[in-house]
KOLTOR-495222 format. One record per residue: residue number from 0; x, y, z of N, C-alpha, C in turn. Coordinates in Angstrom, 3 decimals, decimal comma. Layout:
# KOLTOR-495222
NUM; X; Y; Z; X; Y; Z; X; Y; Z
...
//
This chain:
# KOLTOR-495222
0; -52,404; -72,258; 85,481; -51,341; -71,306; 85,581; -51,541; -70,161; 84,581
1; -51,959; -70,481; 83,371; -52,197; -69,460; 82,356; -53,161; -68,398; 82,864
2; -54,261; -68,816; 83,411; -55,271; -67,877; 83,894; -54,702; -66,944; 84,954
3; -53,884; -67,473; 85,853; -53,285; -66,638; 86,899; -52,411; -65,541; 86,306
4; -51,614; -65,878; 85,303; -50,786; -64,857; 84,663; -51,648; -63,803; 83,985
5; -52,658; -64,239; 83,247; -53,492; -63,296; 82,506; -54,337; -62,417; 83,417
6; -54,661; -62,901; 84,602; -55,388; -62,071; 85,563; -54,508; -60,952; 86,104
7; -53,208; -61,149; 86,112; -52,285; -60,170; 86,692; -51,676; -59,212; 85,675
8; -51,519; -59,664; 84,431; -50,876; -58,812; 83,437; -51,249; -59,252; 82,025
9; -51,092; -58,324; 81,100; -51,279; -58,631; 79,690; -49,965; -59,227; 79,195
10; -49,986; -60,500; 78,845; -48,742; -61,164; 78,472; -49,020; -62,270; 77,463
11; -47,956; -62,732; 76,869; -48,011; -63,908; 76,005; -47,611; -65,108; 76,847
12; -48,257; -66,214; 76,624; -48,003; -67,423; 77,409; -47,789; -68,570; 76,438
13; -46,641; -69,207; 76,517; -46,331; -70,339; 75,639; -46,201; -71,574; 76,507
14; -46,928; -72,587; 76,162; -46,867; -73,854; 76,888; -46,280; -74,910; 75,958
15; -45,323; -75,666; 76,469; -44,674; -76,699; 75,665; -45,179; -78,066; 76,117
16; -45,820; -78,758; 75,221; -46,291; -80,113; 75,513; -45,306; -81,089; 74,874
17; -44,455; -81,651; 75,679; -43,469; -82,598; 75,163; -43,815; -84,025; 75,587
18; -45,095; -84,269; 75,794; -45,549; -85,581; 76,265; -45,211; -86,701; 75,277
19; -45,207; -86,406; 73,989; -44,855; -87,429; 73,002; -43,402; -87,872; 73,194
20; -42,531; -86,908; 73,476; -41,120; -87,236; 73,693; -40,884; -87,920; 75,036
21; -41,794; -87,706; 75,978; -41,628; -88,288; 77,310; -42,375; -89,608; 77,468
22; -43,118; -90,000; 76,437; -43,924; -91,209; 76,529; -43,054; -92,459; 76,467
23; -43,489; -93,454; 77,137; -42,777; -94,726; 77,118; -42,913; -95,421; 78,450
24; -42,519; -96,647; 78,483; -42,666; -97,400; 79,710; -41,437; -97,313; 80,607
25; -40,435; -96,610; 80,157; -39,229; -96,450; 80,967; -38,892; -94,973; 81,082
26; -38,417; -94,588; 82,237; -38,060; -93,187; 82,463; -36,907; -92,747; 81,563
27; -36,079; -93,688; 81,160; -34,925; -93,321; 80,323; -35,354; -92,727; 78,984
28; -36,530; -93,100; 78,497; -37,032; -92,514; 77,244; -37,201; -91,012; 77,438
29; -37,841; -90,622; 78,520; -38,040; -89,198; 78,794; -36,714; -88,499; 79,056
30; -35,864; -89,111; 79,855; -34,565; -88,500; 80,174; -33,764; -88,264; 78,902
31; -33,754; -89,219; 78,014; -32,996; -89,085; 76,768; -33,566; -88,009; 75,848
32; -34,844; -87,694; 75,998; -35,470; -86,701; 75,137; -35,527; -85,304; 75,742
33; -35,066; -85,139; 76,977; -35,017; -83,807; 77,590; -34,200; -82,845; 76,723
34; -32,995; -83,240; 76,260; -32,246; -82,310; 75,407; -32,968; -81,948; 74,104
35; -33,712; -82,882; 73,554; -34,456; -82,618; 72,316; -35,515; -81,543; 72,564
36; -36,296; -81,725; 73,619; -37,345; -80,760; 73,948; -36,738; -79,412; 74,339
37; -35,650; -79,452; 75,103; -35,004; -78,213; 75,528; -34,427; -77,428; 74,375
38; -33,803; -78,124; 73,445; -33,209; -77,457; 72,289; -34,290; -76,853; 71,393
39; -35,365; -77,574; 71,186; -36,466; -77,058; 70,352; -37,102; -75,834; 71,004
40; -37,329; -75,903; 72,298; -37,911; -74,767; 73,016; -36,952; -73,585; 72,984
41; -35,674; -73,860; 73,231; -34,675; -72,798; 73,195; -34,580; -72,139; 71,829
42; -34,685; -72,923; 70,778; -34,653; -72,370; 69,420; -35,839; -71,441; 69,172
43; -36,993; -71,819; 69,696; -38,180; -70,969; 69,541; -37,982; -69,650; 70,291
44; -37,458; -69,725; 71,499; -37,213; -68,506; 72,275; -36,132; -67,664; 71,592
45; -35,106; -68,304; 71,060; -34,079; -67,573; 70,297; -34,722; -66,794; 69,147
46; -35,658; -67,440; 68,460; -36,355; -66,774; 67,363; -37,119; -65,552; 67,870
47; -37,829; -65,707; 68,985; -38,589; -64,580; 69,541; -37,656; -63,423; 69,905
48; -36,494; -63,747; 70,459; -35,518; -62,712; 70,812; -34,988; -62,038; 69,552
49; -34,735; -62,825; 68,512; -34,231; -62,245; 67,261; -35,264; -61,318; 66,611
50; -36,527; -61,493; 66,972; -37,591; -60,642; 66,444; -37,857; -59,423; 67,325
51; -37,043; -59,266; 68,395; -37,149; -58,062; 69,215; -37,655; -58,248; 70,630
52; -38,006; -59,448; 71,012; -38,446; -59,669; 72,391; -37,252; -59,533; 73,324
53; -37,368; -58,717; 74,378; -36,239; -58,579; 75,302; -36,020; -59,859; 76,106
54; -34,764; -60,228; 76,266; -34,428; -61,477; 76,950; -34,954; -61,501; 78,386
55; -35,017; -60,334; 79,028; -35,478; -60,302; 80,419; -36,995; -60,357; 80,549
56; -37,685; -60,554; 79,438; -39,138; -60,664; 79,494; -39,627; -62,107; 79,549
57; -38,695; -63,057; 79,598; -39,065; -64,467; 79,607; -39,008; -65,044; 81,011
58; -39,973; -65,872; 81,328; -40,008; -66,614; 82,584; -40,163; -68,083; 82,218
59; -39,158; -68,876; 82,494; -39,225; -70,301; 82,184; -39,625; -71,061; 83,435
60; -40,721; -71,766; 83,343; -41,254; -72,510; 84,477; -41,388; -73,959; 84,053
61; -40,890; -74,854; 84,873; -40,987; -76,273; 84,545; -41,285; -77,089; 85,779
62; -41,841; -78,226; 85,576; -42,155; -79,155; 86,651; -41,475; -80,486; 86,360
63; -40,913; -81,079; 87,355; -40,266; -82,377; 87,239; -39,193; -82,319; 86,164
64; -39,281; -83,131; 85,129; -38,258; -83,094; 84,080; -38,328; -81,826; 83,239
65; -39,429; -81,139; 83,304; -39,529; -79,848; 82,623; -38,532; -78,850; 83,159
66; -38,172; -78,981; 84,419; -37,148; -78,117; 85,000; -35,815; -78,400; 84,323
67; -35,501; -79,652; 84,114; -34,251; -80,010; 83,430; -34,244; -79,460; 82,014
68; -35,395; -79,511; 81,371; -35,501; -78,969; 80,016; -35,193; -77,480; 80,033
69; -35,657; -76,783; 81,061; -35,411; -75,348; 81,141; -33,946; -75,018; 81,376
70; -33,202; -75,902; 82,036; -31,779; -75,653; 82,197; -31,089; -75,629; 80,836
71; -31,528; -76,454; 79,914; -30,970; -76,446; 78,567; -31,293; -75,113; 77,896
72; -32,544; -74,652; 78,052; -32,926; -73,351; 77,499; -32,061; -72,259; 78,090
73; -31,884; -72,281; 79,407; -31,144; -71,237; 80,105; -29,698; -71,204; 79,660
74; -29,094; -72,367; 79,430; -27,703; -72,374; 78,987; -27,569; -71,690; 77,635
75; -28,581; -71,782; 76,798; -28,545; -71,074; 75,521; -28,607; -69,565; 75,754
76; -29,417; -69,131; 76,727; -29,535; -67,701; 77,016; -28,245; -67,132; 77,583
77; -27,596; -67,890; 78,443; -26,357; -67,421; 79,059; -25,316; -67,123; 77,987
78; -25,284; -67,928; 76,952; -24,339; -67,708; 75,864; -24,675; -66,460; 75,059
79; -25,909; -66,002; 75,165; -26,329; -64,838; 74,387; -26,062; -63,527; 75,106
80; -25,914; -63,568; 76,421; -25,801; -62,308; 77,180; -24,366; -61,909; 77,388
//
C-alpha cells in the first residue's frame, strides 16, 4: 500500500503495528486492546495536527480490527472540528 501512495503523490505514510497488543490465543485480547491502540494512534495524530498538519490531510485506513481502531481515532477528530 505504501508504494501505491508514493507512486501517486509525495506524502508521509505512517503505519501502526499493533500486533503486540493483538497477540494472544483469544480474540478478546485483541478486542480489549483496540482502545489502547486507537488512543495511542489518535494522540500521535493530535500531535501532528498541533504542529500544523491540516486535519483534512489525514487518511485513516484499517483492516479488520484496525477499522475499529480508526473509529476511536475519528471520534477524537470529530471533537476537534
